[in-house]
N, C-alpha and C positions, 0 to 999 in steps of 0.2 A: 089727760094732768100734770103732765110734769116739762116745765118750760126749758130748763136747761140740766145740766151737771157741770159743775165746778168740784177741778179737783184743786183742793187747797194744802197738798203739798204734806211733809212730815208729819205724822202726830207722834209716835215714839222713834226716838233716835238712837237713846239707851238707856240701860236699864242698871238702876243705880246700886243694886244689891251683889255684898261681895260675894266674887262665884261666878258673875254673869251679866259684869259689865263687857264694857270696848277692850279693856286694858285682857284682860281674859278669855280676847277672842269670840264673846258670844254679843248676840245680838238680838233685839225684838223681833219676833216671826210668824208668830199668829194669835191677832185678836178675836174680844170678843167685849161684851160688855152686859149691865144691866143698870135701870134706873135705882137707885135705891131710897129715892126720898122727892120731896119737889123740888130742890135743885143740888142731890146731890146724883153722883153717877159712878160705877163702878169700872173704870177700863179694867178687861183682863185680858191676858196676853202670857202664851209661854216664848221661852227662849230658845235662841239654836246658836249651833256652835257649825264649827267646819271641819269637821271629820268624816267627811263624806256626805251622803244624802241623807236626809232623816233625821240628822241628829238632835233632836228633841231636846231641851232641857227641864228649865224650873219652872211653875207657872204663879205667875206675877198678876198683882191687883194696884191697880193707883184709883184711891178714891178725888173725884175730881168735882168741880165747884162749877154749875152752873148748865154744864151739857160735857158729853164726852169728851169735846177740844177744848175744855176750859181747864184753869190753872189745876195743877196738879196739889191736892195738900199731904196726900201720904201715901206710901207707896212700901210695898210689904209682898214678901215670899209664902205662897200656902204649903207649896212644897220645893223640895232643893233636890236636884241633879247629883247624883253621887259616883262615883266610881269602884265603891266596894259593896254594894248590895247582892245581899245574901239570902233571896224569896226563897229554896229550896230547902235553908237550913243543913246545906250539903259541905259547909266551908268553900263555896266559890265564891269571885267578886265580879260580877256580873257592872255595867253601866245603867244605870237607873235611869230611864226618861218617862215624860210627861207631854202632852199634847190635846189638840185639839178641845180644847177649855170652852167652855160655855157654862151659861147660868141660868136661875129663875126666880121669882119671888114673888110679892106684893109691896112695893115701899110703903117706905116709912110714912104713915098719915093719911094713905090713900082711904078711901072710905069705896064700899061695895054696896051699891043699891042706897046712898046714902048714910050710911052706916058704917062703924068703924070693925073690923073683922079681926080676931085672934092669930091670923098668920101673917097680918102687916108686920113690916119690918125682919124677915125672914127668910133667907136666901142662900139657896143651891149653889152651889158651884161643881159642877163634874168634870174628870179628865180621860184619858188612856192614860196606863204605865205599862213599860214593857221592859223587858232585858234586850241588851246588845254587847259582843261581843267586841274588845278592840283586837285589832291582828297586831301582834308583838312586831313584825318584820315591817308594819306601814305607817302602825298609829291610826290607822282608817278602821272607822266602826265595819265587823262585817256585814251583811246582809240579811234578815230575818229567813229568808231562804235557806241562806245554809243552812239554818239548824230551827227546824220547824217545830223539832216538838218541845224546846225550850220555849218559846215563842209561844205554843199552845197551852204552856205551864204557868206561863207570867203575864201574859197579856189580858188587861181587864179594865175595868171601869172603877176610878175612886172618886167620893165626894167629899164635899165638905161643907156643915150649914154654916152663918154666920148673922149676927146682927149689926147695921150702922149706930155706932156709940150714941152716946146722949148729946154729945159735944158736934156729931156729925162730923168726924174729921176723921174716924180710922172705924175697923172692924172691929168685931166680937167675936169671937167663933165660939159656936152653941154646940157643934158636935164636932171635932174634930177628922181628918182626915183617916180615909178606911175605906178599903173596896165595899162597890155599893152590892150589895144583895139585897134579891126581891124579898120580902117580910116570909116568916117559913121558912126559907132558907140561907139561916144565920152562920151556921156552920154545916162543914162536909166539902166534899167536891163540888156538887150542884149547888149553884148560886143563882138557880130561875129553875119557873117552870119547865124550862124549855130543856131540850135534849141537846145541848150543847156545852163545847170543853171552855171557849174562851167569846171572850164579847169584847166589840172596838166603838169608840164614843163617836155618836154625832158629831158635824160641825156646827153645827147651828142649836142655837134655843129654842129651850121649851117651849111648847103653845098653852098659852090655859085651854083646861079642857070644860070646866064649868063654869056654871055662872060667877059664883061669889071666889073663884079663882083660887080653891083649895084644893083642887086635882088639877096638874098639868101631866103633858103627855111630849113625847119624842120618839125616834128611831133607830135606833141601833140596829150595827150590821153585826154578824156572826157567822164566819167564812164561806161568804158570798150569798149568803141571806139577810132579811131584813125582817124584822119584829118591833114593837109599838111596846114601851114600856110607859105604863102610868106611874103616876108620884100622887100621893092623898098626904095634907095635913093631917098629923095624928094629935088632938085637945090631949089626950092622956100623956104624951109623951112632949110634946112638944115643936116636935119636929117631923119633915115630912118623912114616908119611907115610900119604898118604891112596892107597890100593891099588887100590880097584874101587869102580865108579859101577852102580846097578841102572838098570831099565829105565824111561824114563820115563813117566807113566800120568796120564791124569787131566785135565782142564780146567777152568780159572779158580779152581783150587786155591791153597792159602799157606799161611803160618806153619804149618808138617807140624809133627804130631809121631811119635815112634816111640817103643814101651812092649811091652815083653817080659812078654806072660799066658798061665800055663798051659803055658808049651814054646811058645807062638806069639810072634807079629809082631802089634802091632795099628799100625793108621796111622792120623792122625788129621790134618786140617785145614780152615782156615777159606776158607770160603765165604761168598757173598751172604745166604748165608740159613740154615737148616742145618746140622749136623756133618756133613762127609764122614768115611769110615770105611772101611779096609781088615783084609781080616785072611788074613794068609799065614802057611805056612812057613819060607818063607827070603822076604825082603824082596829081594835080588839074583834074583830067579827070574821067572818070567811070575806075574801080579802080578793077583787077582782085579776083576772089576769095585766102580767105587764105589758105597758106599752110604753113604744121608742119612739125619739117626734129627733127631730135636727133640733139644736147643732151636732155637731157632731165632736166630743170635746178630750174626751178619754186625761183628764185633767179636773182638779178640786173643780164645784160649785156647790153652788146654793141658791136655795130656794123658798122664797116669801112673797106671803101676802103686806103687800107694801102700807102706807098711813091711806094712800087714798081708794084701797079695797082692790087693788088691781097685785093678779098676783103676776110676780116677777122672777126670774133668776137672771144669776151671778157666776161670768165663766169666761172663760176663754171659745173660742171656734176655731177647728181645724183647718177649715176650708174656706172662710171667709179671711185670716189674717192672712196679711201679706209677706210675712218672717216664716210660714212654715212652721207655726210655733203656735201649740194649743192653749196657750197661756201669757201672750203679746199680740193684739191686745187686749185689757180686761175690759169684756161688754157687759152693759145690761138690757134684757131683751123684757117686753112684754109676751107673757104665755096664756092660752085663751083654752082652756078645756075643752070647751065647745067646740072646738074645732080640732079632735084630734091632737093639744097641746102645741099647737103652732106659735113658733118662734114670731114674734113682729117686734117692729121698731125700734131694732137694736140699736143701744145707744153707745158709744163709745165713753169708758170710766178713764181709762189710761194707755197711751202709748210711748213707750220708751224713746222711740224716734223722735216723734215730735216734741217731745219733754227733753231729747237732748241727753240723754246717759250716754256716758261712751261705752264705746267699741274696741273690744281686741284687735293691735293692730294685723294688717295681712300678712298669713304667714300659710304652712303648709295645714296647722288645724285648726285655721278658719275658713280656707279654702272652701269654698260654694255655701259660706253660710250670710245672712243678710244680717247689719248690724240690730234689725229688732229679733234676731234670732235667739241673741246668748241674754235676753233676760227674763226674767218671768214675774207678771203680776197676778198673785193667783191669793185662795185663803180667804176670799172678799167676803165678811159680812154686812147683812145690813142692820144698822144698829137699832134697837129700840125708839121709836120716835119720843118723843115727850110734849108734842101740839109744834103749831105752826107753819109756817113754809118751808120748813128745811126738813131733812131726815138723811143722815150721814151713812157715810160705807167707808166701814175701816178695812186696809188690804195691804196683802206683803209685798215688797221688792226683793227677788235676791237674783243672783248669777246663776247661771245653768251649772258649771261649773263645781259649786259650792264645796269652793276648795279641793277636790278630788278629781288629780289628775289624770286617773283614768275613765273618770265618768265622760268626759267635754277633748282632753289630752292636754288643757289649763291649767292652772293656777288661779285660783282668782288673785290679786293683786290689792294692794292696801287702797289705791284709790273706787273698787269696786264696792270692796267692800263695806268703805263709809257709807255708800250708797244704799246698802243693806237694813231693812229696818222696816215700820210699820207705816202706814201712809190714809189721807181720808180723802174723801172727797164730798162734795153735799148734793143731795138731789133738790131743784128748786121747786118743789108744788106750785100750778098756777091761782090754786087755793089755799087756805089755810088749812089746815087738818088739824082734828081736836085728841090730841092725847089719847087714850085709853086709859086713862088714869084720874079721878076726880079728888080730889084734896080739900082739908076741910079748912084752908085756909083761901082756896078759890071762892069768887062773888056767886 
């Protein structure tokens, strides 16, 4: 059903929020999005800095007209990274970081079975937050592995709930940003029914769980294990609540995706090699054993049921890469659950060498590394389809060094920094695919 993939170039080159601009040495680094009305789309992204690997910063939104790559009507910040966070109330000053932003909700004006629903125009945005420590000797962030106890005490998921305003040019916050906690666990150390200490956020959007879209679900990870989370609209409170947690499953799994596929649920996750898969009738019931299938990735990956009904995977492939780089090129595969999750029809989304991105000059630090080794094209997201022949993919481009000489032996140059940001590609389907939403203005 795919005729071609067209790369469209830059999606967001710079954030305009003070403290998150290029002048602040910060760039847009991790995308996602929600359709919020018939003509309005909210593009979400986390900003990143250059203090080493995973220097996650703030969570930003842009209200756009017509499509996810349409004109920006308003940009704002949902939560800001700070350098004097004291989450333990002990007088410490940590760096507060946020990323893996994703959202869900029924667009304003959408009809379910031809009727309006009370939870239309209510949206949830979620992200992880954690603490980091700056090494005073180097100015770089220390690895989270250097302080696992502090990480366990501060790593969690936050959420905010908002509506699109009447003018449809900005959002109105309904529930301010706060820790995501399951209903019944509003206070105390335990934040959900599972016996876990911390939780990290999925990279993909939650999926509609029931017919009237008053329930949604996704899969988060908890110290190498996965569990599904269900969110339900509360008419009494006028917001969504986290109401159920599925069983913990797996070992050394992270960054999970949940997709609805032909009446079943597909869970996938990142491992140290091949992709982990599960297929179930109910992600909140007993889950089957994990299956593993190519590609060999060990890098961020996301799985979706695309607008044409095909299950697909976005990510890299260490074995197929001509650059010995699991994040370059960025590929899109068809996945067949009926054949052991076989990956076929590999399509190239982006290749840095073919795009002409600069490579460092020859020297001791570059010996044995191809020009394509130096760039990462990852954090790829399939943005929600709004009908028609085209569906957009958003992804990040960054340099391998992340400005940390200890990581590659080289610091990132100004020219390389200028490449960093969010990019997008268009999937062109051979036939027009319907929107998942009907609007009152539809014929």
